[in-house]
Backbone as a chain_set.jsonl record, in Angstrom:
{"seq": "MERIDLEKAKIIAKNKGLKPGNVKGTKGVQFTKGNNDRLVVIDWDQFEAILKERKLAIYESGGWMKIMKA", "coords": {"N": [[109.432, 56.351, 68.879], [112.163, 56.309, 68.793], [114.708, 59.152, 70.247], [117.003, 60.242, 69.287], [120.82, 60.772, 69.151], [123.375, 63.707, 67.392], [125.131, 61.942, 66.218], [124.585, 59.658, 65.327], [122.404, 61.094, 63.409], [123.989, 61.751, 61.809], [125.373, 58.976, 60.565], [122.864, 58.115, 59.994], [122.049, 59.79, 57.95], [123.709, 60.291, 55.762], [123.874, 58.222, 54.994], [121.443, 58.06, 53.395], [122.266, 60.246, 51.954], [121.723, 62.422, 52.457], [121.49, 65.845, 53.709], [122.472, 68.416, 55.86], [119.523, 71.059, 56.669], [118.117, 74.514, 56.527], [115.365, 76.168, 56.33], [114.665, 78.871, 54.649], [115.438, 81.887, 55.645], [113.754, 81.389, 58.089], [114.267, 79.883, 61.288], [113.54, 77.466, 61.307], [114.532, 73.945, 60.992], [115.358, 70.752, 58.674], [116.381, 67.792, 57.535], [117.257, 67.95, 54.011], [118.534, 66.702, 50.668], [119.415, 68.907, 49.335], [117.741, 69.847, 46.815], [116.623, 71.327, 47.118], [114.297, 74.311, 46.957], [113.692, 75.906, 48.816], [114.481, 75.653, 50.716], [118.192, 75.584, 52.921], [121.248, 74.236, 52.586], [123.008, 73.966, 54.903], [125.958, 73.635, 57.298], [126.62, 71.123, 59.591], [127.547, 71.92, 62.102], [126.322, 73.95, 62.724], [123.267, 73.184, 62.465], [123.062, 71.861, 64.056], [123.731, 73.743, 66.188], [121.495, 75.168, 66.101], [119.052, 73.659, 66.94], [120.487, 73.108, 69.235], [119.466, 75.606, 70.842], [116.577, 75.911, 70.12], [115.175, 73.995, 71.328], [115.266, 71.391, 70.504], [114.798, 68.3, 69.05], [115.966, 65.504, 67.865], [114.294, 62.722, 66.125], [113.971, 59.222, 65.794], [113.093, 56.809, 64.203], [112.686, 53.189, 62.911], [114.01, 53.873, 60.529], [113.775, 56.146, 59.666], [113.753, 60.011, 59.67], [112.646, 61.976, 62.327], [112.554, 65.574, 63.425], [111.921, 67.338, 66.046], [110.855, 69.407, 69.343], [111.935, 68.775, 72.652]], "CA": [[109.723, 56.622, 68.023], [113.605, 57.152, 69.822], [115.513, 59.894, 70.27], [118.951, 59.617, 68.247], [122.055, 61.639, 69.01], [123.838, 63.461, 66.508], [126.237, 60.99, 65.697], [123.621, 59.163, 64.831], [121.427, 61.205, 62.944], [124.787, 62.421, 60.779], [125.013, 58.665, 59.795], [121.672, 57.855, 58.967], [122.095, 60.973, 56.968], [125.157, 59.977, 55.132], [123.452, 56.65, 54.668], [120.267, 58.661, 52.47], [122.238, 60.865, 50.874], [120.369, 63.632, 53.192], [122.408, 67.034, 54.244], [120.975, 69.791, 57.213], [119.42, 72.895, 55.5], [118.173, 75.428, 57.161], [114.089, 76.326, 55.458], [114.87, 80.262, 54.18], [114.556, 83.339, 56.119], [113.631, 81.231, 59.768], [114.982, 79.279, 62.419], [113.444, 76.068, 61.11], [116.222, 73.33, 60.243], [115.627, 70.083, 58.467], [117.152, 66.684, 56.531], [117.007, 68.084, 52.493], [118.801, 65.87, 49.468], [119.781, 69.424, 48.571], [117.395, 69.92, 45.903], [114.556, 72.152, 47.372], [114.771, 75.574, 46.842], [112.861, 76.617, 50.093], [116.141, 74.949, 51.941], [119.846, 76.27, 51.953], [121.956, 73.577, 52.842], [124.305, 74.236, 56.086], [126.863, 72.785, 57.754], [126.534, 71.047, 60.823], [127.706, 72.957, 63.275], [125.349, 75.284, 62.367], [122.264, 72.243, 62.678], [123.819, 71.335, 65.978], [123.615, 75.0, 67.247], [119.802, 76.014, 65.708], [118.818, 72.158, 67.367], [120.054, 73.418, 71.267], [118.451, 77.455, 70.557], [115.42, 76.243, 69.982], [115.462, 72.725, 72.269], [115.317, 70.186, 69.264], [115.965, 66.411, 69.093], [116.402, 64.2, 66.034], [113.712, 61.599, 66.433], [113.873, 58.473, 64.134], [112.499, 54.935, 64.079], [112.687, 52.645, 60.939], [115.55, 54.608, 58.779], [112.481, 57.416, 58.861], [113.853, 60.757, 61.317], [111.709, 63.093, 62.068], [112.682, 66.551, 64.173], [110.489, 67.93, 67.616], [111.169, 69.585, 70.928], [113.311, 67.355, 73.442]], "C": [[111.229, 56.957, 68.622], [113.9, 58.472, 69.623], [117.122, 59.012, 70.5], [119.659, 61.028, 69.06], [122.769, 62.013, 67.827], [124.446, 63.397, 65.735], [126.038, 60.535, 64.628], [123.444, 59.62, 63.721], [122.938, 61.711, 61.387], [124.681, 60.43, 59.719], [124.251, 57.93, 59.603], [121.473, 58.891, 57.928], [122.877, 60.642, 55.716], [124.695, 58.813, 54.114], [122.509, 56.81, 53.547], [120.631, 59.647, 51.795], [121.487, 62.406, 51.428], [121.804, 64.297, 53.921], [121.158, 67.989, 55.803], [121.242, 70.607, 56.416], [118.152, 73.311, 56.753], [116.79, 75.817, 56.301], [114.656, 77.448, 55.562], [114.234, 81.146, 55.053], [113.5, 82.517, 57.671], [114.238, 80.304, 60.514], [114.913, 78.245, 62.476], [114.745, 74.96, 60.045], [115.076, 71.997, 59.938], [116.117, 68.948, 57.427], [116.677, 67.051, 54.862], [118.936, 67.153, 52.236], [119.494, 66.908, 49.108], [119.124, 70.288, 47.394], [115.86, 70.998, 46.337], [114.607, 73.907, 47.7], [114.304, 76.737, 47.903], [114.064, 76.377, 51.021], [117.054, 75.719, 51.721], [120.193, 74.894, 53.497], [123.254, 73.728, 53.884], [125.462, 72.557, 56.281], [126.506, 72.122, 59.268], [126.762, 71.051, 62.248], [126.837, 73.725, 63.98], [124.241, 74.433, 62.852], [122.158, 72.598, 63.945], [122.658, 72.558, 66.821], [122.096, 75.61, 67.082], [119.192, 75.049, 67.009], [118.354, 73.089, 69.489], [119.394, 74.33, 70.942], [117.231, 77.094, 70.773], [114.829, 74.508, 70.667], [114.319, 71.769, 71.272], [115.652, 69.158, 69.639], [115.573, 66.443, 67.965], [115.549, 62.484, 67.177], [114.285, 60.127, 65.729], [113.398, 56.633, 65.145], [111.656, 54.415, 62.6], [113.79, 53.136, 59.972], [114.056, 56.115, 58.664], [113.875, 58.993, 60.48], [113.221, 61.887, 61.251], [112.48, 64.45, 63.411], [111.799, 66.866, 65.506], [111.087, 67.922, 68.736], [111.84, 68.276, 72.066], [112.205, 68.099, 74.482]], "O": [[111.344, 58.14, 68.94], [113.274, 59.013, 68.712], [117.785, 58.162, 71.095], [119.062, 62.036, 69.437], [122.99, 61.096, 67.036], [124.625, 64.136, 64.766], [126.582, 60.624, 63.527], [123.998, 59.05, 62.781], [122.64, 61.918, 60.21], [124.165, 60.357, 58.603], [124.594, 56.898, 59.026], [120.635, 58.691, 57.049], [122.349, 60.864, 54.627], [125.001, 58.572, 52.946], [122.538, 55.938, 52.679], [119.825, 60.175, 51.03], [120.86, 63.223, 50.755], [122.763, 63.724, 54.439], [120.03, 68.073, 56.288], [122.216, 70.96, 55.752], [117.545, 72.597, 57.551], [117.163, 75.791, 55.129], [115.361, 77.489, 56.57], [113.03, 81.278, 55.272], [112.598, 83.186, 58.177], [115.131, 79.869, 59.787], [115.639, 77.586, 63.22], [115.415, 75.12, 59.025], [114.062, 71.95, 60.634], [116.234, 69.401, 56.289], [115.711, 66.41, 54.447], [119.922, 67.018, 52.961], [120.463, 66.538, 48.444], [119.719, 71.279, 46.969], [114.704, 71.204, 45.966], [114.992, 74.436, 48.743], [114.461, 77.957, 47.872], [114.37, 77.068, 51.993], [117.105, 76.474, 50.75], [119.742, 74.711, 54.628], [124.409, 73.572, 53.486], [125.641, 71.416, 55.853], [126.056, 72.929, 60.081], [126.315, 70.409, 63.198], [126.632, 74.045, 65.151], [123.971, 74.848, 63.98], [121.456, 73.334, 64.639], [121.63, 72.51, 67.497], [121.627, 76.427, 67.875], [118.872, 75.642, 68.039], [117.438, 73.38, 70.257], [118.295, 73.9, 70.593], [116.585, 77.779, 71.566], [113.832, 74.07, 70.095], [113.106, 71.57, 71.325], [116.584, 68.916, 70.406], [114.97, 67.252, 67.26], [115.867, 61.747, 68.111], [115.277, 60.299, 65.021], [113.462, 55.913, 66.141], [110.789, 54.784, 61.808], [114.209, 52.715, 58.894], [113.656, 56.75, 57.688], [114.418, 58.813, 61.571], [113.216, 62.677, 60.307], [112.953, 63.888, 64.399], [110.774, 66.189, 65.588], [111.704, 66.979, 69.232], [112.047, 67.071, 71.922], [112.2, 67.818, 75.68]]}, "num_chains": 1, "name": "protein.A"}
């Protein structure tokens, strides 16, 4: 897996119909299509702030993205 920046993640997410999401009641983040009751769609600024706060990074391989510790 290759670490990618937020701008590349935004492009991949847009192409796949994904949005940044926050797991309700936690500081967990993931990508969502917006139809999951456990996730709240958030804006990219909030998503980036949580990534920085939790020292997380976005990794990509073959079009799949994963959020992991940096």
